[in-house]
C-alpha positions in Angstrom: 46.8 33.1 -2.9 44.7 36.2 -2.7 45.8 39.7 -1.4 42.6 41.4 0.5 41.6 44.8 -1.9 42.9 47.1 1.0 46.6 45.5 0.5 46.6 46.1 -3.2 45.1 49.7 -3.0 48.2 50.1 -0.4 50.7 48.5 -2.5 50.2 47.9 -5.8 53.7 47.4 -7.2 55.0 43.6 -7.7 56.3 42.5 -4.7 59.1 40.0 -6.3 62.4 40.6 -4.6 65.5 41.8 -6.9 69.0 41.7 -5.7 71.1 40.8 -2.7 71.3 41.9 0.9 71.5 45.6 1.2 70.8 46.1 -2.3 67.7 43.9 -2.3 64.7 46.1 -3.6 61.4 44.9 -5.1 60.4 45.1 -8.7 57.3 47.0 -8.2 56.1 47.0 -11.9 52.5 46.7 -12.1 51.0 43.4 -10.6 49.2 40.7 -12.5 45.6 40.7 -11.1 44.8 38.6 -8.1 48.5 38.0 -8.0 51.0 39.9 -6.0 53.7 39.6 -9.0 53.8 41.0 -12.0 53.1 38.7 -14.9 56.9 37.8 -15.2 57.1 37.1 -11.4 54.3 35.4 -11.4 55.2 32.5 -13.9 58.3 32.1 -12.0 56.5 31.9 -8.2 53.3 30.5 -9.4 52.5 26.5 -9.9 49.4 25.8 -11.3 47.5 22.8 -9.1 47.2 19.3 -10.7 50.0 19.8 -13.2 53.0 17.5 -13.6 55.4 21.0 -12.3 53.6 20.9 -9.3 53.9 17.0 -9.0 57.7 17.7 -9.7 58.1 20.8 -6.7 56.4 18.6 -4.3 58.5 15.6 -4.7 61.6 18.2 -4.3 60.1 19.8 -1.0 60.0 16.2 -0.1 62.9 15.0 -0.5 64.5 18.1 1.0 62.2 17.9 4.3 63.6 14.3 4.3 67.0 15.3 4.0 66.9 17.5 7.0 65.0 15.5 9.5 61.4 17.0 8.7 59.8 18.3 11.9 62.1 16.5 14.0 65.3 18.6 12.6 67.1 19.8 15.9 69.4 22.6 16.7 73.2 21.7 15.8 76.4 23.7 15.2 76.5 22.7 11.6 75.3 19.7 9.0 76.1 16.4 10.5 77.7 13.6 8.5 74.4 11.8 8.2 72.5 14.9 7.2 75.3 15.4 4.3 74.6 11.9 3.0 71.1 12.0 3.1 71.0 15.5 1.1 73.5 14.1 -1.4 71.2 10.8 -1.8 68.3 13.2 -2.0 70.1 15.4 -4.8 70.4 12.3 -6.9 67.4 11.9 -7.8 66.6 15.3 -9.4 
């Protein structure tokens, strides 16, 4: 994803979030050209198209989507037993 030049001018630090909850802050190291992240965080967040890693990530996302019901997920008070069984089955493949 490319950011517009005006966004880069306003905010030139790495957008990677560090910490948890109230302690959350941005990395703010200099950005890698064409990326919202510094070099080290870009390598954590970016997966090159056509690579084996991309295929693995897509399989993980698909397994999770299938486990939670894809677009047909509904409002519930907690995970159903069916969901937990599907999630356990999906995780076993990885």
